[in-house]
C-alpha positions in Angstrom: -2.9 -60.1 -23.6 -0.4 -61.1 -26.9 -1.2 -64.6 -27.4 1.6 -66.3 -29.0 -0.2 -69.5 -30.5 1.0 -72.8 -32.6 -1.8 -74.4 -34.6 -1.9 -77.4 -36.1 1.6 -78.1 -36.9 2.9 -80.8 -38.9 5.9 -81.8 -39.8 8.4 -85.2 -40.7 11.7 -86.4 -40.2 12.4 -89.1 -42.2 9.3 -91.9 -42.0 8.0 -90.3 -38.5 6.5 -87.1 -37.5 8.6 -84.4 -35.6 5.0 -82.6 -35.3 1.5 -84.5 -36.2 -1.2 -81.6 -35.9 0.3 -80.0 -32.6 -1.0 -77.3 -30.7 0.0 -75.0 -27.9 -0.2 -71.1 -26.9 1.7 -69.6 -24.4 -0.2 -66.1 -22.9 1.6 -63.2 -21.9 1.1 -62.3 -17.9 0.0 -66.0 -17.6 1.8 -68.6 -15.4 4.7 -70.3 -16.8 3.8 -73.2 -18.7 6.6 -76.4 -19.1 6.9 -78.4 -21.4 8.5 -82.1 -21.1 9.2 -85.2 -23.5 12.1 -87.1 -24.0 15.1 -86.3 -25.6 14.9 -86.2 -29.7 11.0 -85.4 -29.3 11.2 -82.0 -30.8 10.7 -79.7 -28.0 13.9 -77.7 -29.4 12.3 -77.9 -32.7 9.1 -76.2 -31.3 10.4 -73.3 -30.2 12.3 -72.7 -33.4 8.8 -72.9 -34.9 7.3 -70.5 -32.3 10.0 -67.8 -32.9 9.6 -68.1 -36.8 13.3 -70.0 -37.1 11.6 -73.1 -38.0 8.8 -73.4 -40.9 6.7 -76.3 -40.9 5.2 -77.3 -44.0 2.0 -77.4 -42.4 -0.3 -75.2 -39.7 0.5 -71.6 -38.1 2.1 -70.0 -35.3 0.4 -66.5 -35.1 1.5 -63.7 -32.4 -1.1 -61.5 -31.3 -3.6 -63.3 -34.0 -0.5 -62.0 -37.1 0.8 -65.2 -38.5 4.7 -65.2 -37.9 6.3 -65.9 -40.9 4.5 -62.8 -43.0 5.8 -60.7 -40.3 8.1 -57.8 -42.3 10.0 -55.3 -41.4 9.1 -53.4 -38.5 6.4 -55.9 -37.6 9.2 -58.0 -37.6 11.4 -55.6 -35.2 8.8 -55.7 -32.9 8.1 -59.3 -32.6 11.9 -60.2 -32.3 11.9 -57.6 -29.5 8.2 -58.9 -27.9 9.0 -62.5 -28.1 12.5 -63.8 -26.5 14.2 -67.3 -26.8 17.2 -68.7 -24.6 18.3 -71.9 -26.6 20.3 -74.8 -24.9 23.0 -73.8 -26.9 23.3 -70.8 -25.4 26.9 -71.4 -23.5 28.5 -71.7 -27.3 30.7 -68.7 -28.3 31.0 -68.8 -31.8 33.2 -64.4 -32.0 36.1 -65.0 -29.2 36.3 -61.1 -29.4 32.3 -60.7 -27.9 31.8 -59.8 -24.6 28.6 -59.7 -21.9 28.9 -56.2 -22.5 28.7 -56.3 -26.5 26.0 -59.0 -26.0 23.2 -56.8 -23.6 23.8 -53.6 -26.1 23.1 -55.6 -29.0 19.6 -56.5 -27.1 19.2 -52.9 -26.2 19.4 -52.3 -29.7 17.4 -55.1 -30.9 14.9 -53.5 -28.2 14.8 -50.0 -29.6 14.7 -51.1 -33.0 11.4 -52.9 -31.9 10.2 -50.2 -30.5 10.9 -51.2 -26.8 13.7 -48.7 -25.6 14.6 -48.5 -21.8 17.2 -47.1 -19.9 18.0 -50.0 -17.3 21.5 -49.9 -16.7 23.6 -52.5 -18.0 24.7 -53.9 -14.1 20.9 -54.0 -13.2 21.1 -56.3 -16.1 23.6 -58.4 -14.8 22.6 -58.1 -11.5 19.3 -59.6 -12.1 20.6 -63.0 -13.1 22.8 -62.8 -10.1 26.3 -61.4 -12.2 27.9 -58.3 -10.9 29.6 -55.7 -13.1 32.9 -57.6 -13.1 31.5 -59.8 -15.6 30.6 -57.0 -18.1 33.6 -56.6 -20.1 35.1 -59.9 -20.1 35.0 -61.7 -23.1 32.4 -64.7 -23.3 34.8 -67.0 -23.9 36.4 -66.5 -20.5 33.1 -67.6 -18.3 32.1 -70.5 -17.0 28.8 -72.4 -18.9 26.8 -71.3 -16.2 28.1 -67.7 -16.6 27.0 -67.9 -20.2 23.3 -68.8 -19.4 23.0 -65.9 -17.1 24.1 -63.4 -19.3 22.1 -65.4 -22.2 19.2 -65.3 -19.7 19.7 -61.3 -19.1 20.0 -60.6 -22.7 16.7 -62.5 -23.1 15.5 -60.2 -20.4 17.5 -56.7 -22.2 13.8 -56.0 -24.4 11.7 -56.3 -22.1 9.5 -58.7 -23.7 6.2 -60.1 -23.4 6.9 -63.4 -24.2 9.7 -65.7 -23.3 11.3 -69.2 -24.7 13.3 -71.2 -22.3 14.9 -74.3 -24.3 16.9 -76.1 -21.2 17.7 -72.7 -20.0 20.1 -73.5 -16.7 21.8 -76.7 -17.3 25.0 -75.4 -17.0 24.4 -74.3 -13.5 25.3 -76.1 -10.3 22.1 -77.3 -8.0 22.6 -74.5 -5.4 22.9 -71.7 -8.2 20.1 -73.4 -10.5 17.9 -73.6 -7.4 18.9 -69.9 -6.6 18.1 -68.3 -10.1 14.8 -70.3 -10.6 13.4 -68.8 -7.9 14.9 -65.1 -8.7 14.0 -65.7 -12.6 10.4 -66.6 -10.8 9.8 -63.5 -9.3 11.1 -61.4 -12.6 8.6 -63.4 -14.5 5.8 -62.5 -12.0 6.8 -58.7 -11.9 7.2 -57.8 -15.5 4.3 -60.5 -16.5 6.0 -62.2 -19.2 4.3 -65.3 -20.6 7.2 -67.8 -20.2 7.0 -71.3 -22.3 9.6 -73.3 -20.4 11.0 -76.8 -21.8 13.5 -78.9 -20.0 14.3 -82.7 -19.1 15.0 -80.7 -15.3 11.6 -82.2 -13.6 12.4 -80.2 -10.5 12.8 -76.7 -12.4 9.5 -77.1 -14.3 7.6 -77.8 -10.9 9.5 -75.0 -9.5 8.4 -72.6 -11.8 5.2 -74.1 -14.1 2.1 -74.8 -12.1 0.8 -76.1 -15.8 2.6 -78.3 -17.8 2.3 -80.0 -21.2 3.8 -83.7 -22.2 5.0 -83.6 -25.9 5.3 -87.3 -27.4 4.8 -88.8 -30.7 4.3 -85.5 -32.5 1.8 -84.0 -30.3 0.4 -82.5 -26.8 -0.3 -85.9 -25.2 -1.2 -84.7 -21.5 -1.9 -81.3 -19.5 -2.0 -80.5 -16.3 0.0 -79.9 -13.0 3.2 -81.9 -13.4 1.5 -84.5 -10.7 -1.4 -85.1 -12.9 1.0 -85.6 -16.0 3.3 -87.9 -14.3 0.7 -89.7 -12.0 -0.2 -92.6 -14.6 1.1 -92.0 -17.9 0.1 -93.9 -20.6 2.8 -93.6 -22.9 5.7 -95.2 -22.7 8.4 -92.4 -23.1 6.7 -90.7 -20.7 6.8 -93.8 -18.3 10.8 -93.7 -19.2 10.9 -90.1 -18.3 9.3 -90.4 -14.7 11.6 -93.3 -14.0 14.7 -91.3 -15.2 13.8 -88.9 -12.7 13.0 -90.9 -9.4 13.6 -88.0 -7.2 11.7 -85.7 -8.4 8.8 -88.1 -9.1 8.5 -89.1 -5.8 7.5 -86.0 -4.5 4.6 -86.1 -6.4 3.1 -89.3 -4.4 
């Protein structure tokens, strides 16, 4: 079972720590793991470290026991296909000519380079995230924020990854759409055996998808367990504030 693992990461910013000996691991074919914490605590930076986009000066990130930063050529291509991310910035479109169809084809090319080619039609990829074929030829810039996030999810799933790193993946969807897609996504994750790390301020989404949650504060994982256990009596002030900011979600656990 492939494991993506960060061990003793250290990273500073100004006079403080983003990571202060932080360790975490995500196993494929295991239930999704949630990551919560206040804004600016480093959740996005952690996901960047796990993908190899960010290189902390101390600590290691390994996949299948191999250091991610040292992967080259074929091994790097395999990693890029096997470990995928969906960023909270997926709604940003830099090329006005880019269509959903082209973006998915680019992902399929990544899959082939990583030895994970498949014959899933683009229509089926879009259907998996609640979009029909009419979206395929439309420029991404003409899609709504929620539609772009759905395409981003389809793009990440196109390589049939073993690990999926989600950073606020459904923020642009309305509550009904978010609930429906979360349920559908949970089924896809379970059926494909994908390991997931979900970083989000949406405690209801985390509760819905993640039986295990890690709370991040002061550069470390400071609490782990079910969301109910983590938020029951938080000792860290920032976690108290997080719970107080979402009273309706927290009430469900009491």
